[in-house]
N, C-alpha and C positions, 0 to 999 in steps of 0.2 A: 377725282373724278368729274364727269363733263360738267358744264355748266351749260343750264338749260335752260329756255324760253321756253312759256308757255300762256298762248295768246287765247285768249277767247275773241270769238268776232261777233259775239253775240252784242244785241242791245238793249238786251231786257236785264235787270237789274233780279231777274229770280228766276235766270236763265237757266236749263237741265244742261245744257253745251258749258257754260261756268261749274255746275257741280261736277261732271262727270269731269273735267280737267282737275279740279281740285281733287280729286281723287284717284286721280293718274300720279298728279303731282307727290302725292304720299307713299307712295309704289314709289314711283323714281328716288324720293329722299330718302327710303328705306334701304334703297339698293345703293347709296351713297352719295348720289350726285347732289348738283346746287342745283335748284329750282327757283326759278322767278316767274313770277306771276303778270300779266298783263292784260288788265281789261280794255279793249279798244271802245268801250262806251265811255271811258272814264277820261278820254283824251276832250282837249275842246272841241268842239264842235264846229267852232268858228275855224281853228288850224285846219280839220281835218276837209272840212266842203271847200275850204279859200285858197285851198292849197298853197298853206303859207310852212313851205320847207324849213323856213325859219324859226322859228316857233319854239319856243326850248321847249314845251311838251312832246314836240316830233321831234327833235332834236336828241333827245333823252331816249325816243320810245327806240329811233335810229341805232343808237347805241348801244340798245341790251343789243340789239339784233347784231352789231357787230362781233359786242362781247361773248356772244352763246357760240356753244358746239353743235348744240341741238336745238330747233324749233319745235315744241307739238304746237298747230295751228291747230284750233276745235272754232267750229261755226252751224251755227242751224243753218240749214237746207232752207233755202226759199225759192219756189219759179224754176226747181231743176238746179239751184246753182248757190254759191255760197254767198255769204249776208253781203251788203253795197257797204256797210261798215268796216267789214274787213278789207273789201276792195278801196274804201278812200287811205287804208292806212300803206297794204299794199302797194299802190299808186304814189304814196309820196317818201316809199323809202330809194335806194340807191339803185339802178335796174340791177345790179350786182348783187344786192347785201345779203344773198343767201349762198355767194361761194363757198365754195366747202363746208357747207352744212349737215349737217345730216337732219333729217326734216322728217317727223307723224305727222298726217294726218288724218284730222279727226271728224265724223260729221254728226249730226243730230237733226231728226225730223219725225214729223210724223206718222209717217207712212216709208212702206217699203219700197214705193216707185221713185223714189228719191237718194235711193241709195249708189248710184253708177255717178252723182254728184261728185265724190271725191277726185275718181280717176277720170272725168270728163272735164269736173269746170276747174277745179284746184288744183289738183297736180298739173296741166302744163302750164302753168301760172308759176307756181313754187320753180318746175322745170327751167321758166324761160329768165327764172331772176337767178339763176345757178345753183340750185341745189346740189350739192355731189353727190349726195343719197336721200331716195325719197324712199321707205321701209312701205309695207305693205299697211294702208291706213284703217279704218274701222269706222262703220256706219251704227248709229244705235239710233232703238227709237223710243221716242220722248214719254211712252210708256214703260217704259224700263230702267229710266231716273228720279229716286222721288228722295225727298228730303227728311230727314227726322233731326230737326233742329236743326244745329249748324253741319252737322252730319250729311251725308251721299250714300243714299241705298241703292244700288245696282242690283238689278235681276239677276239672277246664280249665273244665267248662261252665258249676259251679256257680259258680267262681267269677269266668266273667264276669260272669252273671247280677249276684253281688255288687255286683261294681264300676257295672254299672250303677244298682242303687237305691240307691247310696254315691254317686256322682256327682250323682243325683237327690235326694238329702238335703241334700247338700252346694251345689247349686243352691239349694235353697229357702231355704237361711239366706247366701245372698250370696258363696257361697264360689266359687270355683275349683275346675271340675274336672278340671285337668289334673294330674297330679299330679309333683312335684317331684322333681329327683332327687336319692337318698337319697344323706348326705353320712357320711363313715364319722371 
């Protein structure tokens, strides 16, 4: 199966965006994919803000992108665009770092007024970086994502839509879209 990089562009340690991504990561793993999570907020701020291309953490993050067949990019929406934290990482990647990659853009926000941020802010950047295929993304309201202990709870209607976009992404990577039984 495919190697997938799951990137959270949220600056918050209690991020709904990250919770949503980890929820989708579990589905992708059950479909047989190898998923590597990357939380941009854990990268050194001085490397991100100082554009230190040679910093070991930035080099390692760049390598994760290079090894991935597909990338899930999740971001909270602020001021009708993706997060500045995500932008700082994307700015440090090589111009065509996404060449040949299949992409799944996701966004979270407090209002449906931001639903077009995926298509008007994030998708053009991913395309300019050479993404081979950007599957339809999805915007999820913050209120539809909750935490219950270590688990993420996604409202039923949002969960159904997210399963569909995740399965489209998996299929675009040549993977199975049926979910394998969880083993414990």
